[in-house]
C-alpha positions in Angstrom: 0.0 0.0 0.0 2.9 2.4 0.7 4.2 1.8 -2.8 0.8 2.5 -4.3 0.4 5.7 -2.3 3.9 6.9 -3.1 3.2 6.3 -6.8 -0.1 8.1 -6.7 1.1 11.1 -4.7 3.6 12.4 -7.3 3.6 15.5 -9.5 3.3 13.5 -12.7 0.3 11.4 -11.6 -1.4 14.3 -9.8 -1.1 16.5 -12.9 -2.8 13.8 -14.9 -5.6 13.6 -12.3 -5.9 17.4 -12.4 -6.6 17.1 -16.2 -9.3 14.5 -15.6 -11.0 16.6 -12.9 -10.8 19.7 -15.1 -12.6 17.7 -17.9 -15.2 16.4 -15.5 -16.1 19.8 -14.0 -16.2 21.3 -17.6 -13.4 23.7 -16.9 -12.1 25.8 -19.8 -8.6 24.6 -19.0 -6.8 23.5 -22.2 -3.3 23.0 -23.5 -2.9 24.6 -26.9 -2.2 22.1 -29.7 1.1 23.9 -30.6 2.3 23.6 -26.9 1.3 20.0 -26.7 3.2 19.1 -29.9 6.2 21.1 -28.8 6.2 19.3 -25.4 6.0 15.9 -27.1 9.0 16.8 -29.4 10.9 18.0 -26.3 10.2 14.9 -24.2 10.9 12.4 -27.0 14.2 14.0 -27.9 15.2 14.3 -24.3 14.5 10.6 -23.7 16.6 9.7 -26.8 19.5 11.9 -25.8 19.6 10.5 -22.3 19.4 6.9 -23.5 22.1 7.6 -26.2 24.5 9.0 -23.6 24.0 5.9 -21.5 24.5 3.7 -24.6 27.9 5.4 -25.2 29.2 3.7 -22.1 27.2 0.4 -22.2 28.9 -2.6 -23.8 26.8 -4.0 -26.7 26.8 -7.5 -25.1 25.1 -6.1 -22.0 21.9 -5.1 -23.8 21.8 -7.9 -26.3 19.6 -10.2 -24.3 17.3 -7.4 -23.1 17.0 -6.2 -26.6 16.0 -9.7 -27.9 13.6 -10.0 -25.1 12.0 -6.7 -25.9 11.7 -7.7 -29.6 10.0 -11.0 -28.4 7.6 -9.0 -26.3 6.7 -6.9 -29.3 5.6 -10.0 -31.1 3.9 -11.8 -28.2 1.8 -8.9 -26.8 -0.2 -8.0 -30.0 -0.9 -11.7 -30.6 -2.1 -12.1 -27.0 -4.2 -8.9 -27.2 -5.7 -9.9 -30.5 -7.0 -13.3 -29.4 -8.2 -11.9 -26.0 -10.2 -9.3 -27.9 -11.6 -11.9 -30.3 -12.5 -14.5 -27.7 -13.5 -12.6 -24.6 -14.0 -9.1 -26.0 -16.2 -10.4 -28.8 -14.8 -7.8 -31.2 -14.5 -8.3 -35.0 -11.2 -8.9 -36.8 -10.6 -5.3 -37.7 -11.4 -3.9 -34.3 -9.4 -6.7 -32.6 -6.4 -5.9 -34.8 -6.7 -2.2 -34.1 -6.7 -2.8 -30.3 -3.8 -5.3 -30.7 -1.7 -2.7 -32.5 -2.1 -0.4 -29.5 -1.2 -3.0 -26.9 1.6 -4.4 -29.0 3.3 -1.0 -29.1 4.4 1.1 -26.1 3.3 4.2 -24.2 6.3 6.5 -23.9 4.6 8.4 -21.0 4.0 5.1 -19.1 7.7 4.4 -19.6 8.5 7.9 -18.1 6.1 7.4 -15.2 7.6 4.0 -14.4 11.1 5.4 -14.6 10.2 8.2 -12.1 8.6 5.6 -9.8 11.6 3.3 -9.6 13.9 6.4 -9.2 11.9 7.6 -6.2 12.0 4.1 -4.7 15.8 4.1 -5.0 15.9 1.4 -7.6 16.8 3.1 -10.9 16.7 1.1 -14.1 19.4 0.5 -16.7 20.5 3.5 -18.8 19.8 1.7 -22.1 16.0 1.4 -21.4 15.1 4.3 -23.8 16.7 2.2 -26.6 14.3 -0.6 -25.7 11.4 1.8 -26.0 12.4 2.4 -29.7 12.7 -1.4 -30.2 9.2 -2.0 -28.8 7.5 0.8 -30.7 7.1 -0.8 -34.1 6.9 -4.7 -34.1 3.6 -4.9 -32.3 1.9 -2.6 -34.8 3.2 -4.6 -37.7 2.0 -7.9 -36.2 -1.5 -6.5 -35.6 -1.8 -5.1 -39.1 -0.8 -8.5 -40.5 -3.7 -10.1 -38.6 -6.1 -7.8 -40.4 -4.3 -8.1 -43.7 -4.3 -11.9 -43.6 -8.0 -11.9 -43.0 -8.6 -9.6 -46.0 -9.7 -6.7 -43.8 -6.8 -4.2 -44.5 -7.6 -1.1 -46.4 -5.4 -2.2 -49.2 -1.8 -3.2 -49.8 -1.1 0.5 -50.4 -2.8 1.4 -47.2 -0.9 -1.2 -45.3 2.4 0.1 -46.7 1.4 3.7 -46.0 0.6 2.7 -42.4 4.0 1.1 -42.0 5.6 4.2 -43.3 3.6 6.3 -40.8 5.0 4.2 -38.0 8.6 4.1 -39.1 8.9 7.7 -40.0 6.6 9.0 -37.3 7.9 11.5 -34.8 8.2 9.0 -32.0 10.7 6.8 -33.9 12.5 9.7 -35.6 13.0 11.6 -32.3 13.8 8.6 -30.1 16.0 7.0 -32.7 17.7 10.2 -33.7 18.2 11.2 -30.1 19.7 7.8 -29.3 22.2 8.2 -32.2 23.1 11.8 -31.3 23.5 10.9 -27.6 25.6 7.8 -28.4 27.9 9.8 -30.8 28.3 12.8 -28.5 28.5 11.0 -25.1 27.9 12.7 -21.7 30.7 15.1 -22.1 29.6 16.8 -25.3 26.0 16.8 -24.1 26.9 18.8 -21.0 26.1 22.1 -22.8 22.5 21.1 -23.4 22.0 19.2 -20.2 20.3 22.1 -18.3 17.6 22.4 -20.9 17.0 18.7 -21.5 17.4 17.5 -17.9 16.5 20.3 -15.5 13.2 21.3 -17.2 12.2 17.8 -18.1 9.9 17.0 -15.1 8.2 20.3 -15.4 7.5 19.8 -19.1 6.2 16.3 -18.3 3.7 17.7 -15.7 2.2 20.0 -18.3 2.1 17.2 -20.8 0.3 15.0 -18.3 -2.4 17.7 -17.8 -3.2 17.5 -21.5 -3.3 13.7 -21.3 -5.6 13.9 -18.3 -8.0 16.2 -20.3 -8.0 13.6 -23.1 -8.4 10.7 -20.8 -11.3 12.4 -19.0 -13.1 12.7 -22.3 -12.4 9.0 -23.1 -13.5 7.8 -19.7 -17.0 9.0 -20.6 -16.9 6.4 -23.4 -15.7 3.6 -21.2 -19.2 2.6 -20.1 -20.3 2.4 -23.7 -17.3 0.1 -24.5 -18.9 -2.7 -22.4 -18.0 -4.5 -19.2 -15.9 -7.1 -21.1 -13.7 -4.5 -22.6 -13.4 -2.6 -19.3 -12.2 -5.8 -17.7 -9.7 -6.6 -20.5 -8.4 -3.0 -20.3 -7.2 -3.8 -16.8 -6.3 -7.5 -17.2 -4.2 -7.3 -20.4 -1.7 -4.8 -18.9 -1.3 -7.1 -15.9 -0.7 -10.2 -18.1 1.7 -8.4 -20.4 3.5 -6.5 -17.6 4.0 -9.6 -15.5 5.5 -11.4 -18.6 7.8 -8.5 -19.2 9.0 -8.4 -15.6 9.6 -12.1 -15.5 11.5 -12.1 -18.8 13.6 -9.1 -17.7 14.5 -10.8 -14.4 15.6 -13.9 -16.4 17.6 -11.6 -18.6 19.5 -10.3 -15.6 18.1 -6.9 -15.5 17.9 -5.0 -12.1 14.6 -4.9 -10.2 14.1 -1.3 -11.3 14.8 -2.1 -14.9 12.6 -5.2 -14.8 9.7 -3.1 -13.4 10.1 -0.4 -16.1 10.2 -3.0 -18.9 7.1 -4.6 -17.4 5.3 -1.3 -17.5 6.4 -0.9 -21.1 5.1 -4.3 -22.1 1.9 -3.7 -20.2 1.2 -0.3 -21.7 -0.8 0.7 -24.8 0.4 3.2 -27.4 -1.7 6.3 -28.1 0.7 8.2 -30.4 2.3 5.8 -33.0 -0.5 3.2 -33.1 -3.5 5.5 -33.7 -1.7 7.1 -36.7 -1.1 3.7 -38.3 -4.5 2.3 -37.5 -6.3 5.3 -39.0 -4.5 4.6 -42.3 -4.6 0.8 -42.5 -7.8 0.0 -40.6 -10.2 2.9 -41.3 -13.3 0.9 -40.4 -12.0 0.1 -36.9 -13.9 1.9 -34.1 -11.9 4.5 -32.2 -14.3 4.2 -29.3 -12.7 0.8 -28.7 -9.0 1.2 -29.3 -8.6 4.8 -28.0 -10.9 4.4 -25.0 -9.0 1.2 -24.0 -5.5 2.7 -24.5 -6.0 6.1 -23.1 -9.2 5.9 -21.0 -8.7 2.6 -19.2 -5.2 1.1 -19.5 -3.1 4.3 -19.1 -4.8 5.4 -15.8 -4.8 1.8 -14.6 -1.1 1.5 -15.1 -0.4 4.9 -13.4 -2.5 4.0 -10.3 -2.0 0.2 -10.0 0.1 -1.3 -12.7 3.5 0.4 -12.0 3.4 -0.4 -8.3 2.4 -4.0 -9.1 5.3 -4.4 -11.5 7.7 -3.0 -8.9 6.5 -5.6 -6.4 6.7 -8.4 -9.0 10.3 -7.4 -9.9 11.5 -8.1 -6.3 9.3 -11.2 -6.0 10.7 -12.7 -9.2 14.2 -11.6 -8.1 13.9 -13.6 -4.9 12.5 -16.7 -6.7 15.2 -16.7 -9.4 
């Protein structure tokens, strides 16, 4: 319970809650679109630079197994989400594939919140974790689109290729990947000049970003009831299954308890940046009330409140077993 309370009473989570409350009371609070886009660019590039600086001093062999594990999770999680949505969620092929694309990818903000949580607990994760975010971003979306394409439900082969192009060239991958390369080439010493901007202001920018996510989630929470009880349950169960699998695999791979908890949170998250862009192009008939409500209105708040503390507990539990 202490871990849960500590995770909930933090600026990042409370700013998210502020956004939800503002939406519920119909406040005129809003974050201008230009500010939101600017913050997302700032946060993604900052994550990439920090991860790249850590990669500069990390032997390639050290992250080989975690990297392969992350790639495996990117294949397993969309398959799991797809069949759960088909069997228990009773969704059609196209809607199931759309939801699977979101659960197969990763929420960068959940990654950030998990990183903050393990740092506050005194169990920081490995420096190469931002690189694993980039690894996990794409495969799940590709697998999910293959399900729809194989069943003859994709928009077209051109649409599928366009969706893949949207994912690979989207700002998430370009900024994360580009930041990783820049950080790795420059190293900590050459990044010292920009450190005050990308490190000192990072948490403050994240808080404003979370207010906007809270406003968006508050709107989606209104749709949660219309999604049906089955989907509400799956929106909480899927992150636990995927997250536990990620924590267990990370522990086997020799990662620290903090790193295992963060990777678990990544595996248990649902994308709401890269995946929606791809789904809109390749699966235009998929219902956003399902995939956006599940990703942003149910799974994201669930992970902030309960998932991340659970993955932290599991990381120590698996560590003691193994």
